[in-house]
N, C-alpha and C positions, 0 to 999 in steps of 0.2 A: 653644370647647368642642367635642369630637368627639361626634357622635351615632352610637350603635351601633344599626343596624337589624337585627342578627341576633337571631333569637328561637328559642326552643325550641318544637317542635311536640309536642302531647300528644294521644294517641289516633290512630285511623285508620292508614292504611298507612305513614305517616312518623313514627309514634310514637317519641319519643326523639331525633329528628334536629334539626338546626338549619337555619334557612332565612333568607335575606335578605328581609325583609318590606317594606323601604322605609318602615317606619313606618305602613303601611296598617292599618285596622281589620279588613279582610277580605282574606285571602290565599287564592288559588286555585292549586292545584298540579295540573298535568295529568299523569295516569298512565294509560297505555293508552287514550287517547281520552276519558277521563272526567275531569271537574273535581272535585277534592276540596277542600272549603272548610275553612279554619281561621279562627277568630275570636279577636281579641286579648282577653285577660282583664286584670283589674287586678292579677293576681299576677305575681311575678317568680321566676325560677329562683335557685338559690344563687349564681350568678355575676352576679346583678342584670340579666340579660337578660329580656325579657318572655316570658310563656307564651301560646301560642295553642292553644285547644281545637278538636278536630275537630268539624265541624258537619255532616258528611255528604257524599255524592257526588251529583252531578247530571250529566246529559248536557249537552254544550255547547249544544245547541239547545233545552234545556228538557225538557218532558215527552215521554215515549215513548208512542206509540199502543198501546192495549191495557192499559197500566199505569195511566195517568191521563189526564185531559183535557189534551192538549198546549197548548191555547189558554189554559188557566187557570194554567199553570206559567210562572214567570219564568225566562228563560234565564240562563246564566252571564254576569256582567258582563265577565269576561275574554274569553269566547268572542265576545260582541257586539263588543268592541273590536277583536278580531282578525278580524272579518268572517266568522264561521262561519255566518252566516245563520240560517235557521229563523224560523218565525213564532210570535209569542207576544203 
């Protein structure tokens, strides 16, 4: 049985596009140095592909000084895996 990991993104900067999610529950798309998060839903598109809702944008290293407490913000899992550093 073939597994289709292509999903439809709903909301945010990639609204209406498709993306290879690899079946992950959380997908992060980097756009202009910021991480945009999409979360898998239980709903499906008309073509039976899963839908991922937009969950917001975060800086790769977590919080930004002056906006919020950087130490209290969790950085992007993708940014951590790619070694973008930052303290959190």
